[in-house]
Each structure stands twice: as C-alpha cells, then as structure tokens.
C-alpha positions in Angstrom: -4.6 -45.4 11.3 -8.3 -46.0 11.8 -9.6 -49.3 10.4 -13.3 -49.0 9.8 -16.2 -50.6 7.9 -19.2 -49.0 6.3 -19.1 -45.2 5.6 -17.2 -42.1 6.8 -18.9 -38.8 6.0 -21.2 -40.7 3.7 -18.4 -42.2 1.7 -18.3 -46.0 1.4 -15.1 -47.6 2.8 -13.6 -51.0 2.1 -14.9 -53.9 4.2 -11.8 -54.3 6.5 -13.2 -57.6 7.9 -13.2 -59.0 4.3 -9.7 -57.6 3.7 -8.4 -59.1 7.0 -9.9 -62.5 6.0 -8.1 -62.4 2.7 -4.8 -61.4 4.3 -5.2 -64.2 6.9 -5.4 -66.8 4.1 -1.9 -65.5 3.1 -0.6 -65.8 6.6 -0.9 -62.1 7.4 -2.8 -60.4 10.2 -4.7 -57.1 10.0 -2.7 -54.3 8.4 -0.3 -53.0 11.1 -0.9 -49.7 12.9 1.9 -47.3 13.9 1.8 -44.2 16.2 2.3 -41.0 14.3 1.7 -42.6 10.9 -1.5 -41.8 9.0 -2.5 -44.6 6.6 -6.0 -45.1 5.3 -6.3 -48.8 4.2 -10.1 -48.3 4.3 -9.8 -46.2 1.1 -6.5 -47.1 -0.4 -5.3 -50.7 -1.2 -1.7 -49.5 -1.6 -1.8 -48.4 2.1 -2.3 -52.0 3.1 1.1 -52.7 1.4 2.6 -49.6 2.9 1.8 -50.9 6.4 3.6 -54.2 5.8 6.6 -52.4 4.1 6.9 -50.1 7.1 6.7 -53.1 9.5 9.4 -55.0 7.6 11.8 -52.1 7.2 11.4 -51.2 10.8 12.3 -54.8 11.8 15.4 -54.7 9.5 16.7 -51.2 10.3 15.0 -50.1 13.5 14.2 -46.8 11.8 11.2 -45.0 13.2 7.9 -45.9 11.3 7.1 -42.2 10.6 10.5 -41.7 8.9 9.9 -44.9 6.8 6.4 -43.7 5.8 7.7 -40.4 4.6 10.5 -42.1 2.7 8.4 -44.7 0.8 7.2 -43.1 -2.4 4.8 -44.0 -5.2 6.2 -44.3 -8.7 4.9 -42.6 -11.8 6.1 -45.4 -14.0 5.2 -49.0 -12.9 8.4 -50.4 -14.4 10.2 -48.9 -11.5 8.0 -50.7 -9.0 4.6 -50.2 -7.3 6.4 -48.4 -4.5 10.0 -47.4 -4.1 12.3 -46.6 -1.1 15.1 -44.1 -1.6 17.4 -45.5 1.1 19.2 -42.2 1.9 15.7 -40.9 3.0 15.9 -43.3 6.0 18.7 -41.0 7.4 20.5 -44.0 8.8 24.2 -43.3 9.6 27.0 -45.7 9.5 26.0 -47.7 6.5 26.4 -47.0 2.8 23.0 -46.6 1.1 23.7 -49.1 -1.7 24.8 -51.8 0.9 21.7 -51.1 3.1 19.5 -51.4 0.0 20.9 -54.9 -0.6 20.4 -55.8 3.1 16.8 -54.6 3.1 16.0 -56.5 -0.1 17.6 -59.8 1.2 15.9 -59.7 4.6 12.5 -58.5 3.5 9.8 -61.1 3.8 6.1 -60.5 3.0 3.8 -63.0 1.2 2.0 -60.4 -0.9 5.1 -58.7 -2.2 7.8 -60.1 -4.5 11.4 -60.2 -3.3 12.4 -56.5 -3.5 14.9 -55.3 -6.1 18.0 -53.4 -4.8 18.7 -50.8 -7.5 21.8 -48.8 -6.4 20.5 -46.7 -3.5 16.8 -47.6 -4.2 14.7 -50.6 -3.0 11.9 -51.3 -5.5 8.8 -53.2 -4.3 6.6 -55.1 -6.8 3.2 -56.4 -5.5 2.3 -60.0 -6.3 -0.4 -60.0 -9.0 -3.1 -62.3 -7.5 -3.3 -60.7 -4.0 -3.2 -57.2 -5.6 -6.1 -58.1 -8.0 -8.2 -59.4 -5.1 -7.6 -56.3 -3.1 -7.7 -53.5 -5.8 -10.7 -54.8 -7.8 -12.7 -55.4 -4.6 -12.1 -51.8 -3.6 -13.1 -50.4 -6.9 -16.2 -52.6 -7.3 -17.4 -52.1 -3.7 -16.7 -48.4 -3.3 -17.9 -47.5 -6.9 -18.1 -43.7 -7.3 -16.2 -43.2 -4.0 -13.2 -45.3 -5.0 -9.9 -43.4 -4.8 -11.2 -40.5 -2.7 -10.3 -39.9 1.0 -12.9 -37.8 2.9 -10.7 -38.0 6.1 -8.3 -35.4 4.7 -10.7 -32.6 5.1 -11.5 -33.3 8.8 -10.1 -31.1 11.5 -8.4 -34.3 12.8 -8.1 -36.9 10.0 -7.7 -39.7 12.6 -11.1 -38.8 14.2 -14.2 -39.1 12.0 -16.2 -37.1 14.6 -13.9 -34.0 14.5 -15.9 -32.2 11.8 -15.2 -30.9 8.3 -13.0 -27.9 7.6 -14.7 -25.2 5.5 -13.3 -23.9 2.2 -14.4 -21.0 0.0 -13.3 -21.0 -3.7 -13.8 -17.7 -5.5 -13.6 -18.3 -9.3 -15.0 -17.4 -12.7 -16.0 -13.8 -11.6 -16.7 -12.4 -15.1 -17.5 -8.7 -15.6 -21.2 -8.4 -16.2 -22.4 -7.3 -19.7 -19.3 -8.9 -21.3 -19.6 -12.1 -23.4 -18.5 -15.3 -21.7 -15.4 -16.0 -23.7 -12.7 -18.7 -23.7 -10.6 -16.6 -21.3 -13.3 -16.9 -18.7 -13.3 -20.7 -19.2 -10.0 -21.2 -17.4 -11.0 -19.6 -14.1 -14.4 -21.4 -14.3 -13.2 -24.9 -14.8 -10.1 -24.7 -12.6 -12.3 -23.3 -9.8 -14.9 -26.1 -10.4 -12.1 -28.6 -10.2 -10.8 -27.2 -6.9 -14.2 -27.5 -5.4 -14.6 -31.1 -6.5 -11.1 -32.0 -5.4 -11.6 -30.6 -1.9 -15.1 -32.0 -1.6 -13.7 -35.5 -2.4 -11.1 -34.9 0.3 -13.9 -34.3 2.8 -14.0 -30.5 3.1 -17.2 -28.5 3.4 -16.9 -26.3 0.2 -18.5 -23.1 -0.9 -18.4 -22.1 -4.6 -18.4 -18.3 -4.9 -18.8 -16.2 -8.0 -17.7 -12.6 -7.3 -19.0 -10.7 -10.3 -17.3 -7.7 -11.7 -20.4 -5.6 -11.5 -19.2 -2.2 -10.4 -16.9 0.5 -11.7 -16.4 3.1 -14.4 -16.8 0.6 -17.2 -20.5 0.6 -16.6 -20.6 4.3 -17.1 -18.8 3.5 -20.4 -21.3 0.8 -21.3 -24.3 3.0 -20.5 -23.0 5.7 -22.9 -22.4 3.0 -25.5 -25.9 1.7 -25.2 -27.4 5.2 -25.6 -25.3 5.7 -28.8 -25.4 2.2 -30.4 -27.9 0.1 -28.4 -31.0 -1.6 -29.6 -33.8 -2.8 -27.3 -34.7 -5.4 -29.8 -31.2 -6.8 -30.1 -30.8 -6.6 -26.3 -33.9 -8.8 -25.9 -32.7 -11.2 -28.6 -29.2 -11.8 -27.4 -28.3 -9.5 -24.5 -24.7 -10.4 -23.8 -23.6 -10.5 -27.4 -25.3 -7.1 -28.1 -23.8 -5.5 -25.0 -20.4 -6.8 -25.9 -20.7 -5.2 -29.4 -21.8 -1.9 -27.9 -18.9 -2.1 -25.4 -16.3 -2.6 -28.2 -17.7 0.3 -30.3 -17.7 2.8 -27.4 -14.2 1.8 -26.5 -13.1 2.3 -30.1 -14.6 5.8 -29.9 -12.9 6.4 -26.6 -9.5 5.2 -28.0 -9.8 7.6 -30.9 -10.7 10.5 -28.5 -7.7 9.6 -26.2 -5.2 9.1 -29.0 -3.4 12.4 -28.6 -3.3 12.2 -24.8 -1.9 8.6 -25.1 0.8 9.8 -27.5 1.9 12.6 -25.2 1.8 10.4 -22.1 4.0 7.8 -23.9 6.4 10.6 -25.0 6.6 12.0 -21.5 7.3 8.5 -20.0 10.0 8.0 -22.6 11.7 11.3 -21.7 11.4 10.7 -17.9 13.1 7.3 -18.3 16.0 9.0 -20.2 16.3 11.6 -17.4 16.1 9.0 -14.6 17.5 5.8 -16.1 17.8 2.6 -13.9 21.1 2.2 -12.2 23.5 0.2 -14.5 24.8 -3.1 -13.4 28.2 -3.1 -11.7 30.8 -3.8 -14.4 32.7 -7.1 -14.3 36.3 -7.0 -13.0 38.5 -5.4 -15.6 35.7 -3.8 -17.5 35.3 -0.1 -17.9 32.2 1.4 -16.3 29.5 2.5 -18.8 29.4 6.2 -19.7 27.2 8.4 -17.6 23.9 9.2 -19.5 23.7 12.9 -20.4 20.6 14.9 -19.9 20.6 18.1 -22.0 18.9 21.4 -21.5 17.2 20.8 -24.8 15.7 17.5 -23.5 14.6 19.2 -20.3 12.7 21.9 -22.4 11.1 19.1 -24.5 10.0 17.3 -21.3 8.5 20.5 -19.9 6.8 21.2 -23.2 5.3 17.7 -23.5 4.1 17.8 -19.9 2.3 21.1 -20.5 0.8 19.8 -23.7 -0.4 16.7 -22.0 -2.0 18.6 -19.1 -3.8 20.9 -21.6 -5.1 18.0 -23.6 -6.3 16.2 -20.4 -8.0 19.4 -19.2 -9.7 19.8 -22.5 -11.0 16.2 -22.4 -12.4 16.9 -18.9 -14.1 20.1 -20.0 -15.5 18.6 -23.2 -16.4 16.2 -21.4 -14.9 13.2 -23.1 -16.4 9.7 -23.1 -13.9 8.7 -20.4 -14.9 11.7 -18.2 -18.6 11.1 -18.8 -18.0 7.4 -17.7 -16.3 8.6 -14.5 -19.1 11.0 -13.7 -21.7 8.4 -14.4 -20.0 5.9 -12.0 -19.9 8.7 -9.4 -23.7 9.0 -9.7 -24.0 5.2 -9.4 -21.9 5.2 -6.2 -24.1 8.0 -4.8 -27.2 5.9 -5.4 -28.7 7.9 -8.3 -31.6 5.7 -9.4 -31.6 6.9 -13.0 -27.9 6.0 -13.3 -28.5 2.6 -11.7 -31.4 1.8 -14.0 -29.3 0.6 -16.9 -26.8 -1.0 -14.6 -29.4 -3.2 -12.9 -30.9 -4.3 -16.2 -27.4 -5.2 -17.6 -26.6 -7.1 -14.4 -29.8 -9.2 -14.4 -29.5 -10.1 -18.1 -25.9 -11.1 -17.6 -26.5 -13.4 -14.7 -29.3 -15.1 -16.5 -27.0 -15.7 -19.5 -24.1 -16.8 -17.4 -26.3 -19.3 -15.4 -27.1 -21.0 -18.7 -23.5 -21.2 -19.7 -22.5 -22.6 -16.2 -25.1 -25.3 -16.4 -23.7 -26.3 -19.8 -20.3 -26.6 -18.2 -21.7 -28.7 -15.3 -20.8 -25.8 -12.8 -23.1 -24.6 -10.0 -22.4 -21.8 -7.5 -23.5 -21.6 -3.9 -22.9 -17.8 -3.6 -23.4 -15.1 -6.2 -21.9 -11.9 -4.9 -20.2 -9.0 -6.6 -18.3 -5.8 -6.1 -21.6 -3.9 -5.8 -22.6 -6.0 -2.7 -19.6 -4.9 -0.6 -20.9 -2.7 2.2 -19.8 0.9 2.3 -19.3 0.9 6.1 -16.9 -2.1 5.7 -14.9 -0.1 3.1 -14.9 2.9 5.4 -13.7 0.8 8.3 -10.9 -0.6 6.2 -9.9 2.9 5.0 -9.8 4.1 8.6 -7.5 1.2 9.6 -5.2 2.0 6.6 -5.0 5.6 7.7 -4.6 5.1 11.5 -1.8 2.5 11.0 0.1 4.8 8.6 -0.3 2.4 5.7 -2.2 4.8 3.3 -1.3 8.4 2.5 -2.8 11.4 0.6 -1.6 11.9 -3.0 -3.1 15.0 -4.7 -6.5 14.4 -3.2 -6.5 10.6 -3.8 -5.5 7.9 -1.3 -2.7 5.6 -2.1 -0.6 2.9 -0.5 3.1 3.0 -1.3 4.2 -0.5 -0.6 7.9 0.3 -1.2 7.7 2.1 2.2 6.4 -1.1 3.8 9.1 -3.7 2.8 7.8 -4.5 -0.7 9.6 -2.3 -3.2 8.6 -4.5 -6.2 4.9 -3.9 -5.5 5.2 -0.1 -5.9 2.2 2.2 -5.3 -1.4 1.4 -5.6 -4.6 3.6 -5.5 -7.2 2.7 -2.9 -9.5 5.8 -3.3 -9.9 8.2 -6.2 -9.9 12.0 -5.9 -13.7 12.0 -6.3 -14.1 9.6 -3.4 -15.2 6.6 -5.4 -13.8 3.2 -4.5 -11.7 0.9 -6.6 -11.8 -2.9 -6.9 -8.8 -3.1 -4.6 -10.8 -1.2 -1.9 -13.7 -3.5 -2.4 -11.6 -6.6 -2.3 -10.1 -5.6 1.0 -13.5 -5.1 2.6 -15.0 -8.2 1.0 -12.3 -10.5 2.3 -13.3 -9.9 5.9 -17.0 -9.8 5.1 -16.7 -13.4 3.9 -14.9 -14.5 7.0 -17.7 -13.0 9.1 -20.3 -14.9 7.1 -18.6 -18.3 6.7 -15.7 -18.5 9.3 -13.7 -20.5 6.7 -10.6 -22.4 7.4 -9.2 -21.7 4.0 -10.1 -19.5 1.0 -8.7 -19.9 -2.5 -8.8 -17.1 -5.2 -8.6 -18.4 -8.7 -7.2 -15.4 -10.7 -5.4 -15.0 -14.0 -1.7 -14.4 -14.0 -2.3 -10.9 -15.5 -3.6 -9.9 -12.0 -0.6 -11.3 -10.1 0.6 -7.8 -9.1 -2.9 -6.7 -7.9 -3.2 -9.9 -5.9 0.2 -9.5 -4.3 -0.7 -5.9 -3.4 -4.0 -7.0 -2.0 -2.5 -9.7 0.2 0.3 -7.4 1.4 -2.0 -4.6 2.4 -4.2 -7.0 4.4 -1.1 -8.4 6.1 0.0 -4.8 7.0 -3.4 -4.0 8.4 -2.9 -6.4 11.4 -5.6 -8.4 13.2 -8.3 -9.3 12.4 -7.5 -8.5 8.7 -4.0 -10.2 8.8 -5.4 -13.2 10.5 -8.0 -13.8 7.8 -5.6 -13.2 4.8 -3.3 -15.8 6.4 -6.0 -18.4 5.7 -6.2 -17.3 2.0 -4.3 -18.4 -1.1 -4.1 -17.1 -4.7 -3.8 -19.7 -7.4 -2.7 -18.1 -10.7 -3.3 -19.4 -14.2 -2.0 -18.6 -17.7 -3.8 -17.1 -20.6 -6.0 -18.7 -23.3 -4.8 -17.3 -26.6 -6.4 -17.5 -30.0 -5.4 -20.4 -32.4 -2.5 -18.2 -33.7 -1.1 -17.6 -30.2 -2.4 -14.0 -30.1 -3.7 -12.4 -26.9 -7.5 -11.8 -26.9 -9.1 -8.5 -25.8 -12.7 -7.6 -25.1 -12.1 -3.9 -25.9 -10.6 -4.7 -29.2 -13.3 -7.3 -30.0 -10.8 -10.1 -30.5 -12.1 -12.6 -27.9 -13.4 -16.0 -29.0 -17.0 -16.5 -27.7 -17.2 -19.6 -25.6 -20.8 -20.2 -26.7 -19.7 -20.1 -30.3 -16.8 -22.4 -29.6 -19.0 -24.9 -27.8 -21.5 -24.8 -30.7 -18.7 -25.4 -33.2 -17.3 -28.3 -31.1 -20.9 -29.6 -30.7 -21.4 -29.7 -34.4 -18.0 -31.4 -35.0 -18.9 -34.1 -32.4 -22.4 -34.6 -33.8 -21.1 -35.1 -37.3 -18.7 -37.8 -36.0 -21.5 -39.6 -34.1 -23.8 -39.6 -37.2 -21.2 -41.5 -39.2 -22.1 -44.7 -37.4 -25.9 -44.9 -38.1 -26.5 -48.1 -35.9 -24.8 -46.6 -32.8 -26.4 -43.2 -33.4 -29.9 -44.7 -33.3 -29.2 -46.2 -29.9 -28.1 -42.9 -28.3 -31.1 -41.6 -26.3 -30.4 -37.9 -26.7 -27.8 -37.3 -29.5 -27.8 -33.5 -29.1 -27.1 -33.6 -25.4 -24.4 -36.3 -25.9 -22.7 -34.2 -28.6 -22.7 -31.2 -26.2 -21.1 -33.4 -23.5 -18.4 -34.5 -25.9 -17.8 -30.9 -27.0 -17.4 -29.7 -23.4 -15.1 -32.7 -22.7 -13.0 -31.7 -25.8 -12.6 -28.1 -24.6 -12.0 -28.9 -21.0 -9.4 -31.6 -21.6 -7.4 -29.3 -23.9 -7.4 -26.7 -21.0 -6.2 -29.3 -18.5 -3.5 -30.7 -20.7 -0.7 -28.6 -19.2 0.1 -26.9 -15.9 -2.3 -24.2 -14.8 0.3 -21.4 -15.0 1.0 -22.2 -18.7 -0.6 -20.3 -21.6 -2.2 -22.3 -24.4 -3.7 -21.8 -27.8 -7.4 -22.5 -28.2 -7.2 -25.0 -31.1 -10.6 -26.4 -32.2 -9.2 -29.0 -34.7 -6.8 -30.5 -32.1 -9.3 -30.7 -29.2 -12.1 -32.4 -31.2 -9.9 -35.1 -32.6 -10.4 -38.8 -31.5 -6.7 -39.4 -32.2 -4.3 -38.9 -29.4 -4.9 -37.8 -25.8 -8.1 -35.7 -26.1 -11.5 -35.4 -24.4 -13.3 -37.4 -27.1 -10.8 -40.2 -26.7 -11.5 -40.5 -22.9 -15.3 -40.5 -23.6 -14.8 -43.2 -26.3 -12.8 -45.3 -23.8 -15.6 -45.1 -21.2 -18.4 -45.8 -23.7 -16.5 -48.8 -25.1 -16.5 -50.6 -21.7 -20.2 -49.7 -21.2 -21.0 -51.3 -24.5 -19.0 -54.4 -23.5 -20.9 -54.6 -20.2 -24.2 -54.5 -22.0 -23.2 -57.3 -24.4 -21.6 -59.5 -21.7 -24.4 -59.1 -19.2 -22.5 -60.6 -16.3 -24.6 -60.1 -13.0 -23.1 -57.7 -10.5 -22.7 -60.3 -7.7 -20.6 -62.4 -10.1 -18.2 -59.5 -10.7 -17.8 -58.9 -7.0 -17.2 -62.6 -6.2 -15.1 -63.5 -9.2 -11.7 -65.3 -9.0 -9.4 -62.5 -9.9 -6.4 -64.8 -9.9 -7.6 -65.9 -13.4 -6.3 -62.5 -14.7 -2.8 -63.8 -15.7 -2.0 -62.0 -19.0 0.7 -59.3 -18.5 -1.6 -56.6 -19.9 -4.3 -57.4 -17.4 -1.7 -57.4 -14.5 -0.4 -54.0 -15.6 -4.0 -52.6 -15.7 -4.6 -54.0 -12.1 -1.5 -52.3 -10.9 -2.6 -49.0 -12.5 -6.1 -49.2 -10.9 -4.5 -49.8 -7.5 -2.6 -46.5 -7.9 -5.7 -44.3 -8.4 -6.1 -43.4 -4.7 -2.4 -42.4 -4.6 -3.0 -40.3 -7.7 -5.8 -38.5 -6.0 -3.7 -37.9 -2.9 -0.9 -36.5 -5.1 -3.4 -34.3 -6.9 -4.6 -33.0 -3.5 -1.0 -31.9 -3.0 -0.3 -30.5 -6.4 -3.8 -29.1 -7.1 -3.0 -29.6 -10.8 -5.7 -31.2 -13.0 -3.1 -32.4 -15.4 -2.0 -34.9 -12.6 -5.3 -36.7 -13.0 -5.5 -36.3 -16.7 -2.0 -37.8 -17.2 -3.0 -40.8 -15.1 -6.3 -41.3 -17.0 -4.6 -41.4 -20.4 -1.9 -43.8 -19.1 -4.6 -46.1 -17.6 -6.8 -46.0 -20.7 -3.8 -46.9 -22.9 -3.3 -49.9 -20.7 -7.0 -50.7 -20.9 -6.8 -50.5 -24.7 -3.9 -52.9 -24.8 -5.9 -55.5 -23.0 -8.4 -55.7 -25.8 -5.8 -57.0 -28.2 -3.7 -59.0 -25.8 -2.7 -62.4 -27.3 -2.2 -65.8 -25.6 1.5 -66.5 -25.6 0.8 -70.2 -26.6 -1.7 -69.3 -29.3 -1.0 -66.0 -31.1 -4.5 -66.0 -32.6 -6.4 -66.2 -29.3 -7.3 -62.9 -27.6 -6.7 -64.0 -24.0 -8.3 -60.9 -22.5 -11.5 -61.1 -24.5 -14.7 -61.3 -22.4 -16.9 -62.5 -25.3 -14.5 -65.4 -26.0 -13.4 -66.3 -22.5 -12.8 -70.1 -22.1 -15.0 -70.3 -18.9 -17.8 -68.4 -17.1 -15.3 -67.9 -14.2 -12.7 -66.3 -16.6 -15.4 -64.1 -18.2 -16.6 -62.8 -14.8 -13.0 -62.0 -13.7 -12.2 -60.2 -17.0 -15.5 -58.2 -16.9 -14.7 -57.3 -13.3 -11.4 -55.9 -14.4 -12.9 -53.9 -17.2 -15.7 -52.6 -15.0 -13.2 -51.5 -12.3 -11.3 -49.7 -15.0 -14.5 -48.0 -16.2 -15.3 -47.0 -12.6 -11.8 -45.4 -12.1 -12.1 -43.6 -15.5 -15.5 -42.3 -14.6 -14.3 -41.2 -11.1 -11.4 -39.3 -12.6 -13.5 -37.7 -15.3 -16.1 -36.5 -12.8 -13.3 -35.1 -10.6 -12.2 -33.0 -13.7 -15.8 -31.9 -14.2 -16.5 -34.2 -17.2 -19.7 -36.2 -17.5 -18.9 -39.7 -18.7 -21.2 -40.9 -21.6 -22.4 -44.5 -21.9 -23.2 -44.4 -25.7 -21.8 -42.2 -28.5 
C-alpha cells in the first residue's frame, strides 16, 4: 500500500500528511500497511477505515490480513453498515461464526468507528460521522474531477507508480458505411465509449477503435440500388439518409426476386428435418418410448423434386443475372481492384465517415483509430488461410473453404465459411487477419470487442478458430474479450431492420428529444434567459435522456426505445440527473462561499441525519468505481448516482428536530457563516461526485437549464 502525496499518472491524490495529522488528533497513527494487501488510501477514504479494520480483526483473531481484506465487503445499502464482515469468510476453524461475530464486536476498538454490530454471522461497521465528514469531503474537494478514480489499477504493477501503463484497445460502434446511424448503433457506441472512459480512469493507456463495415457484397447491392433509384442532388443534400432509402428499395426488389427460391429452400429444410429429426429425449422410467418417425417413399420423392426445383430456380437467377448475383460479381470486381467498381464505394465511404463523425461529436465520442474491413491486408489474410490449411483446421467444400468446428471440440459452433467459391473473403476471414494486425501495431495487453448479442455465434467461432491456429494467433486472442449487449427495439418492442426500413434514425430521435427538452426549458423564462447557449444545452439534455435510458439495465438486456419515458423529469432519468447538478450549481452561485472556506470548513457542523447519510454515500463513490471496474456495467454507476441524488434532494427539505419549520440543511438560512461553509462544502462535494459519475458515463453535466 503506497502512501503518496501529490499526483500519480497526472491524477491528484489525497494529502496523506494532512490525513495523518487528522488521524493523530484522534489518537491514530498513519493508516497501517500489510504485506500482500493492496489498499489505496491516497484515492479512497474508505481504504483508511479498511486498514484499521484489518488491523483490529487481525489482533482479535490472528487471521492473515490478506484473508481479512478479501472478506471485508462494501454494502449496497448503508442501513447495513459502511462495511460488513461475513465472519465465515475468515475461514477460522474451531469457533461458531455467530459467536466469533460477537467476540469481534466486543473486542473491536477504533476511535473513528462506532462499536460494531454483531448480526448473526455478520459484523457490521458504521463510521463515526464527524471523522468521516472530515476525510470524505476533503478528498472530494481536493481531488475534484479525479475523486473516486484509481489510476494505479491500470499499471503493470499497481504498487509501483513507475511500472508503466497497460495498453487496451476497445473496438466499438463499427457501423456499416452508407447505412443511417440508428438507435441500434447507439448501444455499441456508448457502451464502448464508457469502457474507454472506465479503463482510462483506472490508469490504462486506451485506444478507441472504429472498425467500419466497409467491404462486402452489400456494396455491390448498394451500387445497383444507386444506379436504379439514386439521385446526385439527394446524395449531396443528405447522403446517409438517401443511401439508406436506396438500400431499402433495392433489398425489397431483391426479396421479391428471391421469393420463390426462399419458399423452396424453406420447404426443403422442412422436409430434411422430417427425414433426419433430432434424437428424442430418453423417456422417463416407466414411460413408453416415443414412436419412431416414419419417412415415406412419397416424402422422399417430394424432397428430390423440391431440391431439383430449387437448383433450377437458383441456376436461373445466376444466369439472369439476379440482383443478388450482380452484387456478388460487383464485389468480386471490387476485390480484384477494379477502379470503376471502387468509384461508387469510395464515394459512399467518404460521405458516411463525414456524417458519422458529426454524430459521434454530438454523442461526445472520439476515435483514435478509424479502420475497416477494407484495410485488412490481403497478404495477412493469405497467411492466416495458409495456417488454417496446414494445421488441418479448414477444408474444401465444393470449391469453398470452410471450418467445421464440430470436428475440433466445439459441436455447438457448427460449420462456418472462410472463403467463397469465387475466392472472395468474408468478414470472418478479415476479422482473423485484423486481430493479429492490431497486435503487431499496438502490442496491447488487452482488447475488448463490443458486439451485439446477435453476433454471439460469429464471435465464438472467431475466437475458437484463432485459438485452434496456435501461436502467435492463439497468444493474441487469449488477450481478447467479447462483451455482448442486447438489442434496442422500437417503442412497441419490435425488432428493427435496415433492409425492411424499420430502424429508428438516431439523428431524428436526438432532434425529437432536443425539441422536447427545449420546450421544457422555455417554460421558465427567467432561467432560460440566463442559459448561454439554449440550443446546445437542449442537445446535451437530449443526449443525456437517451443514454441514461440505455444504461438503465444490464448491457445484455434488450430494451424499448421510449421517447416519452426518457425525456421525463419525473423518476430516474437523464434530465433528472442534469437537473440535480444544475440545482447545486445555482446554489453555489447564490451562496458565493469562497473556495478556501469550503476546503477549511468545520465539517463536524453537519449533524442532521440527512447530511450524515449523504456524507456516507459520497465516501462510497471510490468503492462504486472499483466495483464498476469489476462488473463493467454502466448501470452500477447509474444506480449509485440516483441513490446519491435522492439523498441530496432529501437534504434540501431536512427539518430541525427541535423546530419543524426550520430547514436545518439550508445554506441560505444557515445560523452562522461556519455552518454555511460546511453545508456548501457538502453540496459542492455531492455536485463533484455527480459530475464525475456523469462524465464516466459519457454525459456532459450542465450548470444551467
């Protein structure tokens, strides 16, 4: 446990000399240090308490400090204590846990902690209010935007500030070019942005990567669509929206053209399942086995007939050629470097990136590396294909190259295509080559792919193939992780589709939320006049509304994109968080307490139970960050922020127990300048924690609204 003053990796730390001085006044020495135990009191006030709790429990039980540290846990509800010890986690034999809990509670002695509560097999620790306020508020006020974060976590050796940062790549967003940025893209974009901010706050050297879907047969489809339905004037006016309209229309034409082939393919599949049904489950004891399915000569003739019809229809579509076949040939020309074929593609790509960049800026997202499927080198794909062949992983299948993962210990992953009959690559082929290219460029310690749950099978196949390829490919993929997320559905819970034209445009959604927020702002004319840039503020509120709705559940969960719910100021929404922040900013402007008075206030004057509960919550923020670093779930931060802002709100209406009409937590009506400074310090610390949490989520806190 390194005790430092000043900064680590540019991040302000608590003044440990000042903390030691405060502790000495209470009869305590510098926070204790234990071999093999990593505590960070320079960032986390609760770690000061952990140190003393470990010291006391070690004295009482002789259990190793590292075991005690792993056992002592933070609580999600403060009524259960600031910290809690599940006694069985001490792994101490010979004593009943409930008896040991009582023994620990009775023998525990620390001047900054109340007498612990023995609760069955738990020992609950409650921090004394005044010392906690002096510690926690000083941390928040001195560390400011850095409070709660721990840049030591991302070091190669967290105990050594000179050991250097680990490198992380996060690949996220990754839209297909020429497709409108819709609410479905939003999830990957903001989850990826959150991951980058989370790991950066933990001290990692992060790289934001946008791997564009800019290669494949669909661009042959789009080129045909533009030739048939495109307008240069519309392309100039709104390129993405027009290309999206063109793409929908050509896919509708293609669906109509493929209708008979699709019907026959479905019929063939249905018959083949009847012919080769899955093995029935073993009947329970005493039950008769199910009858054996019968496959008749008539059904066999029907299957042969349907197969022949399907092959004839498919052959006719190739000879015609169909829209799908034209798209395939067009992509082959692109792959072969045909400049005429690449002309449209390059134009669509450039226009798309320009439009996406504007949308990312609106979402407060920036990328360090724009790459794409088209940038993967052919020689790297060829090298990967050679390894697959030499190691017996891939095999020929009617002229195409496949990998049958069922032959390599993964029966659930089935077969996957890595090269088409015409020699063109697929995105799986490009993903395999790109993975090692990135390692050669960045030599990362970790890479995270943020990919929708619809792609879970593809990602599992991708990881498994690289694992089978052996070193160096298997060494690199061992450093990688896929984080999956659920779908964004329309307000009625229906799945959105670009091909069917049922997606909800993110730009349109942001504009609608912007208008809703702007109308609310204009209802208070006095406040509206004081907002420097109302349009920009309305946009920030709109983005907060949309992002908070997305973060309100676990990443893997689906959710419905509900504009009315997200733009409400009632309940736990983005606008409510922004309102909470702006309200404290307004209070600070009116109170006008100088900064040095906040930092040197007598925090023991905060005696109301509402204020004490808020202090306890603010002290928890570094532990919330640490827990979020483990869960990687934005909802962990969001849940805490809502709980904390509810406690903050309760302070405004707190009444003096002796005088029900007196608002004991009011800054403007404080009975003394000293009390005013202490209360304003509390509210400013709460505003700082709220702002830090919001920025971690990718939200920009507003000061007026």
